[in-house]
TORLUM-31117 format. One record per residue: residue in one letter; x, y, z of N, C-alpha, C, O in turn. Coordinates in steps of 0.02 Angstrom, whole numbers, padded with zeros to 5 digits, always signed. Layout:
N
AXYZXYZXYZXYZ ...
//
This chain:
323
M+02382+08035+04248+02410+07975+04228+02392+07958+04153+02334+07959+04131 D+02447+07943+04119+02426+07918+04051+02396+07865+04030+02416+07811+04052 M+02352+07865+03990+02312+07812+03974+02344+07751+03943+02389+07757+03902 A+02322+07698+03961+02358+07637+03927+02323+07626+03860+02268+07650+03844 G+02362+07585+03822+02341+07550+03766+02288+07507+03780+02251+07512+03830 K+02282+07452+03723+02233+07404+03737+02247+07358+03793+02301+07331+03806 V+02179+07353+03830+02184+07308+03903+02162+07247+03878+02107+07247+03850 D+02198+07189+03883+02175+07124+03870+02159+07101+03933+02204+07106+03974 R+02095+07073+03956+02078+07040+04018+02066+06963+03986+02040+06927+04029 G+02074+06940+03942+02052+06875+03937+01987+06861+03953+01945+06906+03947 D+01970+06799+03974+01904+06783+03996+01890+06790+04072+01845+06756+04097 Y+01920+06827+04102+01933+06817+04173+01872+06879+04204+01838+06863+04252 G+01865+06935+04176+01823+06976+04192+01846+07030+04220+01900+07047+04197 I+01821+07073+04273+01843+07127+04310+01862+07109+04376+01831+07063+04401 G+01912+07140+04412+01932+07134+04484+01982+07069+04498+01990+07045+04554 V+02011+07045+04441+02057+06986+04456+02120+07010+04472+02159+06968+04495 T+02143+07080+04463+02204+07090+04473+02196+07172+04500+02144+07206+04496 P+02255+07191+04524+02258+07259+04552+02248+07315+04498+02244+07373+04518 W+02242+07300+04426+02252+07346+04391+02204+07404+04394+02220+07461+04377 D+02138+07385+04418+02075+07429+04416+02090+07488+04473+02057+07540+04472 D+02131+07479+04513+02152+07523+04576+02188+07573+04541+02244+07560+04520 E+02160+07636+04533+02205+07689+04507+02262+07715+04542+02308+07746+04514 A+02259+07699+04614+02323+07723+04654+02373+07673+04635+02430+07692+04624 W+02356+07603+04628+02407+07556+04611+02440+07567+04548+02501+07567+04544 R+02398+07577+04493+02422+07607+04432+02473+07666+04432+02521+07667+04394 A+02460+07714+04474+02500+07773+04481+02565+07758+04504+02615+07788+04484 E+02566+07699+04558+02624+07679+04582+02676+07644+04538+02738+07646+04541 V+02635+07612+04494+02673+07571+04432+02717+07620+04403+02778+07623+04409 V+02671+07666+04363+02703+07712+04317+02762+07750+04356+02817+07760+04330 E+02746+07772+04428+02805+07811+04455+02872+07771+04467+02930+07792+04463 W+02849+07703+04482+02915+07668+04490+02944+07646+04419+03003+07631+04417 V+02912+07644+04372+02949+07618+04306+02986+07668+04272+03037+07658+04239 R+02949+07740+04287+02986+07805+04262+03040+07825+04298+03086+07856+04272 G+03041+07808+04364+03096+07813+04404+03160+07785+04395+03216+07811+04398 V+03138+07712+04379+03200+07667+04362+03222+07692+04288+03282+07694+04274 L+03175+07710+04243+03211+07728+04170+03236+07796+04171+03280+07811+04131 G+03206+07849+04223+03231+07907+04214+03200+07947+04155+03221+08003+04140 Y+03159+07922+04129+03116+07963+04081+03042+07936+04070+03026+07877+04079 D+03005+07979+04053+02924+07958+04040+02918+07917+03989+02904+07941+03934 A+02926+07855+03995+02917+07795+03946+02840+07793+03920+02803+07786+03968 P+02816+07796+03877+02741+07790+03855+02724+07721+03890+02763+07673+03893 M+02658+07722+03915+02614+07667+03932+02582+07639+03870+02552+07677+03831 G+02588+07564+03857+02562+07530+03801+02513+07478+03816+02477+07493+03864 D+02502+07425+03791+02463+07376+03790+02465+07345+03874+02519+07345+03904 V+02414+07323+03902+02407+07288+03960+02380+07219+03949+02335+07214+03908 R+02403+07162+03983+02380+07104+03980+02368+07079+04055+02414+07075+04095 L+02300+07062+04072+02276+07044+04138+02273+06988+04137+02263+06958+04084 R+02283+06951+04202+02269+06871+04204+02263+06869+04286+02281+06916+04321 P+02239+06816+04308+02225+06806+04383+02297+06799+04412+02301+06803+04474 W+02358+06787+04374+02413+06767+04401+02470+06817+04373+02529+06807+04386 S+02449+06871+04334+02506+06924+04322+02463+06981+04297+02404+06975+04280 V+02504+07042+04296+02484+07098+04259+02548+07122+04231+02597+07141+04262 L+02538+07118+04154+02592+07145+04111+02572+07211+04085+02514+07226+04071 V+02619+07247+04082+02604+07321+04048+02670+07331+04005+02726+07313+04024 R+02655+07360+03949+02712+07381+03902+02723+07454+03913+02677+07495+03912 F+02791+07470+03924+02817+07542+03915+02873+07535+03872+02926+07507+03884 G+02852+07569+03809+02907+07573+03763+02931+07507+03745+02887+07465+03735 E+03000+07487+03739+03033+07420+03723+03023+07371+03781+03041+07313+03773 L+02996+07393+03840+03007+07349+03906+02934+07321+03924+02885+07343+03893 W+02927+07277+03969+02873+07240+04002+02882+07252+04083+02932+07234+04114 F+02835+07281+04106+02820+07277+04177+02771+07226+04186+02719+07219+04153 K+02796+07182+04245+02755+07127+04275+02748+07126+04334+02798+07133+04369 A+02690+07118+04360+02679+07115+04439+02646+07047+04454+02603+07024+04415 N+02664+07015+04508+02647+06948+04519+02609+06948+04582+02623+06989+04625 P+02555+06899+04591+02526+06899+04654+02579+06863+04709+02631+06835+04691 E+02559+06868+04770+02599+06846+04821+02616+06779+04814+02673+06767+04836 G+02584+06724+04787+02604+06664+04780+02661+06649+04727+02694+06597+04730 S+02670+06693+04685+02732+06697+04641+02769+06768+04639+02797+06794+04590 R+02763+06790+04693+02808+06861+04714+02875+06849+04700+02910+06896+04683 F+02897+06798+04704+02974+06775+04714+02995+06793+04642+03054+06806+04631 E+02946+06794+04588+02983+06774+04515+03035+06836+04497+03087+06826+04465 A+03018+06895+04519+03069+06956+04507+03137+06942+04528+03188+06946+04492 G+03132+06923+04593+03197+06909+04634+03226+06849+04597+03285+06851+04576 L+03189+06800+04588+03226+06743+04556+03262+06757+04491+03319+06737+04477 G+03220+06795+04449+03252+06823+04383+03308+06857+04393+03349+06853+04347 K+03324+06894+04448+03393+06943+04456+03444+06881+04474+03500+06879+04450 G+03417+06829+04519+03475+06777+04544+03489+06739+04476+03546+06728+04456 L+03445+06723+04450+03453+06673+04391+03516+06700+04338+03565+06668+04320 A+03497+06761+04324+03535+06794+04284+03607+06809+04316+03648+06836+04279 R+03624+06795+04373+03696+06802+04405+03722+06727+04401+03779+06717+04382 W+03670+06661+04423+03698+06609+04421+03705+06566+04348+03744+06519+04340 V+03663+06590+04303+03667+06548+04234+03661+06604+04179+03617+06597+04137 P+03699+06658+04178+03702+06710+04126+03699+06673+04062+03730+06620+04052 G+03653+06707+04013+03648+06681+03948+03618+06625+03938+03630+06594+03885 R+03572+06600+03984+03519+06559+03982+03450+06583+03999+03397+06553+03988 V+03459+06641+04027+03390+06668+04054+03383+06745+04043+03430+06783+04032 M+03328+06758+04045+03316+06831+04030+03329+06880+04095+03301+06875+04149 R+03378+06928+04077+03396+06965+04131+03348+07030+04154+03340+07075+04113 P+03321+07035+04211+03270+07092+04220+03315+07165+04215+03376+07167+04221 V+03274+07219+04203+03304+07283+04195+03303+07306+04260+03346+07346+04280 A+03251+07284+04301+03247+07316+04377+03202+07274+04413+03153+07250+04384 V+03214+07262+04477+03174+07221+04516+03156+07249+04587+03200+07267+04626 W+03094+07250+04601+03070+07275+04667+03032+07204+04703+02971+07195+04705 G+03079+07162+04729+03067+07101+04762+03011+07098+04803+02970+07052+04800 E+03008+07151+04847+02954+07150+04900+02884+07150+04876+02840+07114+04899 R+02876+07197+04826+02817+07198+04785+02806+07156+04739+02750+07159+04714 G+02849+07110+04716+02845+07066+04669+02827+07092+04603+02781+07071+04569 W+02875+07152+04582+02881+07190+04518+02939+07170+04490+02986+07151+04524 G+02941+07172+04431+02997+07168+04378+02987+07204+04320+02930+07207+04298 L+03040+07237+04288+03033+07268+04228+03085+07225+04184+03144+07222+04202 W+03064+07196+04132+03099+07149+04082+03099+07182+04018+03056+07222+04000 P+03156+07159+03979+03166+07170+03907+03117+07125+03861+03097+07069+03876 D+03103+07158+03806+03061+07119+03763+03110+07070+03724+03151+07081+03680 G+03091+07015+03754+03148+06950+03729+03150+06941+03652+03202+06917+03629 G+03096+06957+03607+03084+06942+03545+03041+06883+03541+02994+06871+03578 V+03063+06845+03491+03009+06785+03467+03025+06726+03504+03081+06699+03507 V+02957+06702+03541+02959+06638+03576+02968+06570+03523+02958+06570+03462 M+02985+06525+03557+02995+06456+03519+02930+06436+03478+02936+06414+03420 R+02877+06442+03504+02816+06435+03471+02794+06465+03404+02755+06443+03361 E+02828+06518+03407+02818+06573+03338+02879+06568+03294+02884+06604+03245 G+02926+06523+03310+02984+06520+03253+02963+06477+03200+02923+06430+03201 E+03002+06505+03147+02986+06472+03084+03029+06405+03067+03090+06410+03060 G+03000+06351+03062+03035+06292+03053+03057+06254+03107+03097+06207+03103 V+03028+06280+03165+03048+06235+03234+03017+06167+03221+02966+06158+03187 G+03058+06118+03253+03033+06056+03244+03058+06012+03293+03074+06039+03346 V+03064+05954+03288+03082+05906+03341+03157+05913+03367+03169+05912+03427 A+03194+05918+03330+03265+05928+03336+03273+05990+03399+03306+05979+03450 A+03238+06050+03387+03242+06107+03439+03213+06081+03501+03240+06093+03555 W+03159+06045+03499+03134+06025+03568+03187+05992+03591+03217+06021+03636 E+03210+05934+03572+03263+05896+03592+03317+05938+03625+03341+05919+03678 E+03336+05993+03596+03400+06031+03609+03374+06075+03678+03409+06081+03729 M+03314+06101+03671+03287+06142+03720+03292+06109+03784+03321+06136+03831 V+03263+06045+03790+03259+06011+03846+03329+05988+03874+03338+05978+03934 R+03381+05979+03822+03447+05949+03850+03479+06014+03877+03513+06013+03929 Q+03470+06068+03843+03507+06133+03880+03482+06151+03944+03518+06176+03988 Y+03406+06135+03953+03383+06152+04010+03400+06098+04072+03390+06117+04130 A+03424+06036+04060+03447+06000+04107+03516+06015+04127+03536+06005+04184 L+03556+06040+04076+03609+06065+04102+03611+06128+04154+03650+06134+04201 M+03565+06170+04136+03568+06226+04171+03534+06194+04243+03558+06214+04296 Q+03489+06152+04243+03471+06120+04314+03526+06094+04359+03523+06094+04420 R+03571+06074+04327+03634+06039+04355+03673+06097+04388+03702+06090+04442 E+03673+06143+04359+03707+06208+04381+03663+06241+04435+03694+06269+04480 L+03603+06242+04437+03567+06272+04485+03549+06232+04551+03517+06255+04598 A+03574+06168+04545+03563+06118+04608+03603+06150+04661+03583+06152+04719 A+03660+06175+04642+03708+06212+04692+03677+06273+04732+03697+06295+04786 H+03623+06295+04695+03603+06371+04725+03524+06351+04755+03482+06394+04768 A+03514+06290+04763+03448+06274+04799+03431+06319+04866+03376+06346+04874 A+03468+06321+04897+03457+06356+04976+03442+06432+04953+03395+06464+04976 E+03483+06454+04910+03468+06527+04885+03407+06546+04859+03376+06597+04874 I+03384+06490+04807+03327+06504+04770+03274+06492+04825+03231+06536+04824 E+03265+06445+04871+03219+06442+04927+03215+06502+04968+03163+06524+04991 A+03272+06526+04977+03266+06597+05015+03236+06652+04980+03224+06705+05009 L+03224+06642+04916+03188+06700+04879+03117+06697+04882+03080+06742+04862 G+03096+06637+04909+03022+06625+04920+02994+06570+04869+02933+06559+04866 V+03038+06538+04832+03020+06488+04783+03003+06425+04832+03042+06399+04871 P+02931+06406+04818+02910+06345+04864+02943+06277+04846+02970+06262+04793 S+02933+06241+04901+02963+06178+04897+02917+06129+04864+02860+06132+04887 A+02926+06085+04816+02887+06029+04793+02939+05969+04795+02934+05926+04751 R+02990+05965+04845+03042+05911+04844+02996+05853+04859+02942+05860+04887 P+03019+05796+04839+02975+05735+04860+02951+05730+04929+02892+05721+04941 E+02997+05736+04977+02979+05737+05056+02924+05783+05065+02889+05773+05114 D+02910+05836+05022+02865+05890+05047+02800+05880+04999+02752+05917+05007 V+02800+05830+04950+02740+05821+04904+02684+05802+04952+02634+05838+04953 P+02686+05754+04988+02621+05736+05014+02598+05779+05050+02537+05786+05041 A+02623+05818+05094+02589+05876+05136+02564+05922+05091+02508+05945+05103 L+02595+05942+05040+02568+05983+04982+02512+05964+04954+02468+06005+04939 F+02505+05892+04941+02444+05867+04917+02380+05865+04959+02323+05866+04936 D+02397+05859+05030+02349+05861+05080+02324+05927+05072+02265+05932+05054 R+02361+05986+05082+02333+06052+05082+02296+06073+05022+02244+06105+05029 L+02323+06055+04953+02282+06062+04901+02215+06021+04893+02168+06045+04862 V+02213+05967+04916+02149+05928+04923+02096+05971+04961+02041+05987+04939 E+02126+05986+05025+02078+06004+05072+02051+06087+05044+01991+06100+05051 E+02090+06131+05018+02077+06189+04993+02039+06197+04940+02006+06248+04932 N+02039+06136+04888+02007+06157+04831+01935+06156+04837+01904+06113+04868 T+01906+06214+04801+01837+06227+04800+01784+06198+04756+01724+06211+04760 V+01813+06156+04713+01764+06116+04674+01778+06041+04691+01746+06001+04657 L+01814+06019+04730+01806+05954+04752+01751+05946+04798+01749+05984+04846 D+01704+05899+04790+01651+05873+04846+01688+05829+04903+01748+05817+04904 D+01654+05812+04939+01681+05765+04993+01692+05698+04974+01737+05666+05002 A+01659+05672+04930+01671+05615+04893+01731+05604+04852+01762+05551+04849 G+01744+05660+04818+01815+05679+04780+01865+05681+04823+01912+05642+04812 R+01869+05719+04873+01911+05721+04913+01944+05663+04950+02003+05646+04955 A+01881+05634+04976+01898+05562+05006+01929+05516+04956+01980+05489+04977 E+01912+05500+04895+01938+05464+04844+02017+05481+04828+02060+05439+04816 L+02026+05547+04832+02096+05565+04821+02147+05540+04882+02200+05512+04871 L+02119+05557+04948+02159+05541+05004+02171+05463+05008+02224+05435+05024 D+02105+05432+04988+02124+05354+04999+02186+05337+04956+02218+05287+04970 R+02202+05371+04910+02263+05352+04863+02326+05388+04889+02378+05383+04857 R+02325+05424+04946+02388+05445+04962+02454+05401+04973+02512+05414+04956 P+02427+05345+05006+02493+05309+05015+02525+05291+04954+02586+05282+04953 E+02489+05286+04901+02530+05275+04843+02580+05335+04823+02637+05323+04803 L+02558+05393+04828+02580+05453+04817+02651+05458+04864+02702+05483+04843 T+02644+05434+04922+02702+05431+04970+02750+05384+04956+02809+05392+04970 A+02729+05339+04930+02777+05274+04904+02822+05296+04841+02880+05280+04830 W+02785+05332+04806+02817+05364+04741+02868+05417+04766+02924+05421+04739 C+02852+05452+04810+02897+05515+04834+02965+05482+04866+03022+05497+04849 E+02947+05433+04917+03007+05396+04941+03050+05365+04892+03112+05369+04897 E+03021+05334+04844+03067+05298+04790+03101+05356+04751+03160+05351+04737 L+03067+05407+04734+03107+05472+04707+03165+05502+04740+03218+05516+04713 A+03150+05511+04803+03200+05539+04848+03262+05487+04851+03321+05503+04848 A+03238+05431+04857+03298+05373+04853+03348+05377+04794+03405+05354+04800 T+03328+05406+04740+03361+05412+04688+03445+05448+04696+03495+05435+04661 G+03440+05492+04749+03491+05535+04766+03504+05597+04723+03555+05630+04731 I+03463+05610+04680+03468+05666+04638+03446+05730+04682+03391+05729+04710 P+03487+05785+04687+03471+05840+04720+03418+05877+04691+03408+05879+04630 A+03381+05910+04736+03323+05967+04700+03359+06013+04673+03414+06035+04690 S+03319+06031+04623+03341+06102+04569+03279+06137+04566+03229+06131+04600 L+03295+06177+04511+03221+06225+04500+03189+06180+04447+03219+06147+04405 D+03122+06186+04457+03076+06156+04410+03042+06213+04383+03019+06251+04427 H+03033+06230+04323+03007+06283+04291+02937+06271+04304+02904+06321+04319 S+02905+06210+04301+02835+06177+04299+02789+06209+04240+02728+06198+04241 D+02811+06240+04199+02765+06256+04133+02817+06257+04082+02808+06299+04037 L+02876+06218+04078+02921+06238+04026+02896+06205+03959+02886+06145+03951 Q+02888+06253+03914+02852+06242+03841+02874+06288+03797+02910+06334+03818 D+02858+06284+03733+02875+06326+03685+02848+06395+03687+02860+06428+03637 A+02815+06421+03731+02793+06488+03737+02837+06515+03792+02835+06576+03796 Q+02868+06489+03828+02910+06515+03890+02981+06505+03869+03024+06509+03913 V+02998+06491+03805+03073+06503+03790+03080+06537+03731+03042+06529+03684 L+03134+06581+03730+03153+06619+03672+03211+06584+03627+03255+06554+03657 T+03211+06589+03560+03263+06556+03506+03250+06592+03448+03200+06626+03435 R+03301+06580+03414+03306+06598+03341+03335+06546+03299+03365+06500+03326 P+03329+06549+03244+03365+06514+03188+03434+06520+03210+03455+06574+03231 P+03471+06468+03207+03462+06385+03181+03428+06348+03243+03417+06288+03237 Y+03413+06380+03297+03384+06350+03367+03429+06304+03389+03423+06242+03390 H+03491+06349+03415+03541+06305+03444+03553+06337+03516+03593+06312+03556 R+03515+06395+03530+03527+06434+03583+03453+06436+03614+03407+06438+03573 F+03439+06436+03675+03376+06445+03707+03381+06489+03773+03426+06483+03815 T+03330+06534+03776+03334+06586+03834+03270+06568+03878+03218+06586+03851 Y+03264+06536+03941+03215+06528+03972+03179+06584+04019+03217+06618+04053 F+03112+06595+04025+03091+06634+04063+03013+06621+04090+02981+06569+04082 D+02994+06669+04118+02915+06661+04148+02925+06603+04206+02912+06544+04191 W+02946+06618+04265+02957+06577+04311+02918+06574+04376+02937+06560+04433 G+02849+06594+04347+02804+06618+04405+02766+06549+04432+02735+06549+04485 D+02772+06495+04394+02747+06429+04421+02804+06385+04458+02792+06327+04475 A+02866+06414+04468+02926+06376+04484+02920+06340+04545+02878+06364+04583 T+02954+06286+04566+02964+06267+04627+03025+06237+04632+03055+06224+04579 L+03054+06222+04692+03113+06173+04703+03081+06097+04709+03037+06081+04749 A+03105+06064+04669+03081+05994+04660+03126+05944+04632+03175+05967+04603 H+03120+05879+04633+03163+05837+04596+03160+05860+04511+03111+05864+04473 P+03219+05872+04500+03225+05911+04431+03202+05868+04373+03207+05894+04318 F+03180+05809+04375+03158+05775+04324+03080+05796+04319+03055+05788+04263 T+03046+05816+04362+02975+05850+04357+02973+05884+04299+02926+05876+04259 S+03028+05930+04287+03024+05980+04235+03006+05943+04164+02984+05977+04117 L+03014+05884+04157+03006+05852+04095+02933+05844+04069+02916+05846+04009 L+02895+05835+04119+02811+05827+04116+02776+05878+04067+02742+05854+04022 V+02783+05942+04072+02755+05990+04029+02777+05987+03956+02739+05977+03909 P+02835+05996+03950+02866+05990+03874+02858+05936+03839+02846+05940+03779 T+02863+05870+03873+02836+05808+03839+02770+05805+03818+02753+05783+03764 R+02728+05829+03865+02657+05828+03838+02640+05874+03800+02596+05860+03759 V+02666+05940+03799+02650+05989+03737+02685+05968+03674+02660+05983+03620 A+02738+05936+03679+02777+05914+03608+02736+05845+03587+02723+05837+03527 T+02717+05802+03631+02689+05750+03598+02626+05758+03571+02604+05719+03528 R+02593+05809+03595+02536+05822+03566+02528+05849+03488+02485+05840+03445 R+02589+05887+03489+02598+05916+03418+02636+05871+03370+02629+05880+03309 Y+02675+05826+03391+02708+05784+03342+02700+05708+03355+02733+05669+03322 G+02661+05688+03398+02649+05625+03418+02685+05590+03469+02734+05620+03490 P+02673+05528+03495+02692+05500+03547+02756+05473+03538+02789+05460+03588 D+02782+05462+03473+02851+05430+03465+02913+05495+03494+02973+05482+03501 L+02891+05545+03504+02933+05601+03527+02955+05592+03589+03010+05612+03606 A+02908+05557+03638+02928+05551+03704+02991+05528+03717+03028+05565+03750 P+03013+05465+03697+03076+05448+03713+03125+05479+03688+03178+05473+03718 R+03123+05523+03624+03173+05557+03614+03185+05603+03662+03242+05608+03685 L+03135+05642+03684+03144+05704+03730+03177+05678+03790+03228+05706+03811 R+03152+05622+03820+03177+05597+03880+03255+05574+03867+03294+05581+03913 A+03274+05551+03815+03342+05531+03798+03384+05596+03798+03438+05599+03828 A+03361+05645+03765+03392+05707+03756+03398+05739+03837+03452+05760+03860 Y+03344+05739+03868+03344+05776+03936+03401+05740+03979+03442+05770+04014 L+03395+05660+03970+03432+05628+04027+03511+05624+04011+03552+05596+04048 E+03528+05659+03943+03607+05659+03931+03643+05690+03986+03699+05667+03999 A+03618+05741+04022+03646+05780+04071+03650+05734+04144+03687+05747+04191 W+03616+05693+04143+03615+05647+04215+03654+05584+04216+03655+05547+04266 T+03687+05571+04160+03706+05486+04151+03770+05484+04186+03802+05431+04183 D+03792+05529+04214+03851+05518+04273+03832+05525+04352+03871+05541+04397 T+03766+05510+04359+03730+05515+04429+03736+05453+04461+03711+05450+04517 G+03769+05392+04435+03769+05338+04464+03706+05288+04446+03709+05230+04467 L+03655+05307+04411+03606+05264+04411+03612+05243+04348+03645+05274+04307 S+03577+05182+04333+03583+05152+04270+03523+05182+04220+03479+05218+04244 T+03525+05167+04159+03483+05187+04108+03405+05166+04134+03365+05213+04132 P+03382+05110+04156+03328+05093+04165+03304+05132+04241+03246+05151+04248 E+03350+05140+04289+03337+05186+04341+03327+05254+04331+03289+05287+04368 L+03355+05276+04290+03339+05350+04268+03270+05345+04226+03232+05393+04235 H+03253+05301+04187+03197+05305+04164+03134+05290+04217+03081+05319+04208 R+03141+05245+04269+03097+05245+04307+03090+05311+04356+03036+05325+04384 A+03139+05344+04362+03132+05408+04392+03104+05464+04366+03080+05509+04399 V+03107+05462+04296+03069+05501+04244+02998+05495+04249+02960+05543+04251 D+02979+05427+04250+02902+05414+04271+02883+05431+04321+02824+05448+04322 L+02914+05434+04374+02885+05436+04443+02881+05513+04457+02835+05537+04490 A+02942+05557+04426+02935+05629+04426+02882+05658+04394+02846+05700+04422 C+02871+05635+04325+02819+05664+04283+02754+05649+04320+02706+05688+04318 R+02752+05585+04358+02689+05576+04390+02675+05626+04458+02624+05658+04472 V+02726+05623+04487+02725+05673+04547+02716+05725+04536+02680+05757+04574 G+02743+05756+04482+02742+05823+04458+02679+05857+04459+02678+05917+04472 A+02621+05822+04446+02566+05840+04445+02553+05886+04503+02514+05934+04499 V+02584+05870+04552+02562+05900+04623+02576+05976+04609+02531+06017+04617 G+02635+05994+04588+02661+06049+04579+02626+06099+04536+02622+06160+04545 R+02598+06058+04480+02561+06090+04430+02486+06112+04464+02458+06165+04447 A+02460+06071+04509+02402+06094+04546+02421+06162+04577+02393+06216+04567 A+02472+06151+04615+02489+06206+04665+02494+06277+04617+02473+06331+04638 A+02522+06268+04559+02525+06329+04529+02468+06356+04513+02468+06417+04515 W+02415+06327+04497+02352+06346+04489+02323+06394+04539+02274+06428+04526 G+02354+06397+04596+02334+06437+04663+02358+06498+04660+02327+06544+04686 R+02419+06510+04627+02447+06572+04634+02411+06622+04591+02419+06623+04530 V+02371+06662+04623+02317+06710+04590+02322+06766+04623+02355+06761+04674 F+02297+06828+04609+02284+06876+04650+02213+06864+04692+02161+06835+04676 A+02233+06896+04748+02179+06885+04796+02112+06921+04770+02118+06976+04742 T+02049+06892+04779+01996+06930+04762+01931+06907+04818+01934+06864+04862 G+01881+06945+04801+01819+06944+04860+01798+06861+04839+01779+06822+04882 N+01805+06845+04772+01772+06782+04758+01813+06720+04780+01788+06664+04786 G+01882+06737+04793+01923+06684+04804+01956+06661+04730+01950+06699+04683 M+01991+06599+04722+02018+06582+04665+01968+06567+04606+01919+06530+04614 P+01981+06595+04551+01933+06584+04493+01920+06511+04487+01966+06470+04489 R+01847+06492+04477+01837+06427+04469+01872+06387+04413+01879+06326+04420 D+01892+06418+04362+01933+06381+04298+02001+06370+04337+02024+06316+04316 N+02033+06392+04374+02092+06382+04410+02090+06330+04456+02135+06288+04457 A+02036+06329+04501+02011+06270+04537+02002+06215+04498+02033+06166+04518 E+01967+06208+04446+01948+06152+04415+02013+06132+04381+02023+06071+04378 A+02056+06168+04356+02116+06149+04332+02165+06113+04393+02197+06062+04383 A+02164+06141+04441+02198+06116+04495+02178+06034+04512+02215+05985+04521 A+02106+06040+04513+02072+05960+04535+02094+05922+04476+02121+05866+04482 A+02083+05951+04417+02104+05891+04364+02184+05865+04371+02202+05809+04354 W+02220+05907+04395+02291+05895+04408+02303+05838+04448+02339+05790+04436 L+02256+05853+04511+02267+05811+04567+02237+05739+04560+02260+05689+04589 S+02173+05738+04510+02138+05677+04499+02199+05639+04454+02216+05582+04468 E+02225+05672+04406+02261+05631+04359+02318+05590+04392+02341+05541+04363 L+02338+05612+04450+02400+05570+04485+02381+05512+04489+02427+05472+04480 F+02324+05487+04499+02302+05419+04505+02263+05389+04456+02229+05340+04471 T+02262+05413+04398+02231+05386+04336+02269+05339+04306+02323+05357+04283 E+02251+05281+04301+02288+05216+04271+02311+05235+04215+02368+05214+04203 E+02283+05272+04170+02304+05290+04101+02322+05368+04096+02306+05400+04045 A+02352+05396+04144+02379+05456+04155+02424+05475+04107+02470+05437+04091 E+02416+05540+04076+02452+05565+04024+02523+05592+04049+02539+05651+04044 V+02563+05541+04076+02633+05562+04096+02690+05518+04053+02670+05478+04010 F+02749+05525+04063+02791+05497+04016+02852+05470+04065+02900+05441+04041 
//
């Protein structure tokens, strides 16, 4: 088998992905070259507990662990439901969680002159896409995308608290004591009547493709996605953007995002309240995403468990960084 180019393992060491299994690597090469019909050269490799990325010429092979195996099939569905807004996979092997993807070009984070206006337009267009995708919620769920709908969040919270390996008994008890508050927030959020849609769960400038003049955006990297109250999607972009541009950007992003929801029958204060609730409750979905890793003999990497515990704890922090 051809040798790969540079192998980037990050800080996670050996054994966190199937890449070190020679038979698995041979299957990947066989599948990719079978799809393409020619011997594409294997290039650089990027290994993380949550994905394997391998360059083949101008394309990228991606393998997901069981918890996000849906991503390849979801990508195919999204290309059909919202064409032009998402990256279209070249090929998908849904049962394996394998996809072959084009090189989309420059991500928003690396664009020259990207500023506040681009962030506003990015979340505005994402909200419009969510409105379209709400009609496909059943199909999205059938692909294996997990539910973090308001009515499902308390049970998800219970499981995450119980399974987290860095929380001690006192930490678990402290979180579970606050569960009634979470349940009340979820009930209030569900009562808004806004239907569930796709929450990217990590929507930020490294997961969006664009180019000057930054009027069109292509959304990709759906491995953390859930079906949720759509407003939870505003949590991560607001956090990332305000760290870069300052807290005054938060209301501007919220206003841009909510333009797509002004016909829902909710008043402006009700929409703002729903955003506040969704961005707080969305921390549970973020905690869950850190558990979607390749199985290893050592279980979840400690860094992932710590990140999940931090999101769970932030739920009840009085000055939580939510908007």
